[in-house]
C-alpha positions, 0 to 999 in steps of 0.5 A, a space after each residue: 875863924 880864919 878864911 882858908 885860901 885856895 892852894 896855889 897849885 889848885 889856883 893855877 890848874 883852874 886858870 890853865 883849864 879856863 885858858 884852854 877852854 877859851 883857846 879851843 872853842 870849848 867855852 860855849 860863851 865864846 864860840 856859841 855858833 857852829 857853822 859849816 858854811 866855808 867857801 873858796 878852798 880846795 879839799 884834798 885826797 891823800 893816800 898813805 900806807 899804814 903808819 905813814 904820815 901827812 902834814 896839812 898846811 891848814 892856814 894855806 888851804 883856807 887863805 881865800 875863805 875870808 875867815 879870820 881863823 884864831 885857832 884850828 883843830 883837825 878832828 880825830 877819825 871816827 872809824 880810827 883809820 888815822 891818828 892826829 898830832 897837831 897838823 899831822 895825821 898818821 894812817 892806821 890800817 886800811 880804809 877810806 876816811 873823811 878828814 874834818 877840821 874845826 876853825 875857830 873864829 873869835 871875831 864871829 863867835 863861831 866854830 866852823 866845821 868842814 872837810 879837809 879831804 879824804 884819806 885812803 889808807 892801806 895795810 898790805 896784809 889786808 889785801 888779797 894777792 893777785 899774781 896770775 891772769 886767771 886770778 885777775 879775771 876772776 875778781 868777783 867781789 867788787 868791794 874787795 881789796 886786791 894787791 898785785 904781787 907779780 907781773 901778769 901777761 894777758 896775751 892769752 885772753 883775746 878779749 878782756 872783760 873789764 872788772 865792774 861795769 854798768 849799772 851803778 850796782 855792778 861798779 867796782 867800789 873797792 881797792 886795787 893797789 900795786 905798791 911794788 911796781 909790777 906790770 900788766 901787759 897786753 890787755 886787749 879788747 878788739 870790739 864792743 861786741 866782745 864785752 858786756 853792754 849795760 842794760 840801759 845801753 852803753 859799753 865800757 872798755 878798760 882794765 876796769 869798766 866802771 868804778 865808784 868811790 874806789 881807790 886804784 894805786 900804782 897800776 902799770 899797763 903796757 901795750 893796751 889795745 882797746 877798741 870799742 869804736 864799733 859800738 852802735 847802740 843806745 848811748 855810746 861807748 867809752 874807754 880808758 886804759 885804767 878805767 872806762 868810767 869813774 865816779 868819785 874815785 881816786 886814781 894815783 900813780 898809774 901808767 898806761 902805754 898803747 892805743 885806746 878807741 871809743 865812740 863817745 869818750 876816750 882817755 889814756 887813763 880814764 874815758 869819763 870822769 865824774 868827780 874824784 881825782 886822777 893824780 900823777 898818772 902818765 900815758 903814752 900812745 894814741 887816743 881816738 873817738 869817732 863820735 859817730 852817734 846812733 839815733 839812740 844817743 842821748 847827747 853828743 855835746 860832752 864828748 872827746 878824747 884826751 891823753 889822760 881823760 876824755 871827759 871830766 865833769 866836776 859836780 861840786 858846788 858852794 865854792 868848795 873845790 877839788 882838783 880833778 887832775 893833778 901832776 899828770 903827763 901824756 904824749 902821743 896822738 889824740 884824735 876826735 871829731 868834736 873835742 880833743 886835748 893833750 890832757 882832757 877832751 872836754 871839761 865841764 864845771 871849771 878848769 880844776 887841773 893842776 900841773 899837768 903836761 902834754 909833751 907832744 906837739 899841738 899838731 898831734 891833736 886833731 878835732 874841731 875844738 883842740 888845745 894842747 891841754 884841754 879841748 873844751 872847758 865849759 863853765 857851770 
């Protein structure tokens, strides 16, 4: 009886499948180990309108990681907020998504899985329109999604009450976008006594008081007058044109003009920054901290005034980095007792700042510790 030979087409299919499995790590014999121990690279925060795309340079991102990468694959979104085609992701709908990548290292028989960064995608139809001062002041859903649809003049409100505040469960955690360039004018806070004080002390002054994991995009504030420098209580006051205190949030393409004053930390864009990123933001005006601490103050070390941020804390570890400030510009007069910088007053955890410029002169910056960009940088 004759032996039946395997058809050529079937044989070629089997060979193709075997090669594909080998190249992309699906062959468990080749990539037997899985690890997330990837160091010395920067993660990224990206904002995209629905249907917009972004292309990663994966090998450039991981060039200092020490890994010999054979192949890599950007993983698809579990929450379906983006699609993947090779090195390019395309936003779908509205949401916040983590982006992961698999790095295949044949020499180590290991597939490394780690974060590329975070995507903030938005579709305007998913947002609640804000077109008047009363609508802006009436924001109560702190996890909501809002879009500015007209210029707003806040001069009729003598003392603005910031959106979101202390403690953490009162923080704004949603999205506020202004993709069409509308302006919010004449935001005013005349005294710390006129705004909410947290139950454990402290006071925030800004369009937003406190935000966590939020996305603020394109906000344009003209002629802000924020002064909470008369605060005399437990902890201290902090102020920023856009937000007083931000944690793990993304603030992009925002602009502020005017004056900002506080006791502990003050910045043209943000007073105190705990992680997250401020990108392509501008400030023009005056920033002041008096740092006259009461007997109840917990610390007076990490304080300062900056054209963009008063204080930045970078809570990253394991040598996985993220820029805290990218492409920001400031001008004006920056004044503090301890730390003042044209961009940031005090940075803790390392100098994770990229392409930021203070266009004024060093004589415009006054404090015990000053620099044209950063008043003080404290390494971990």
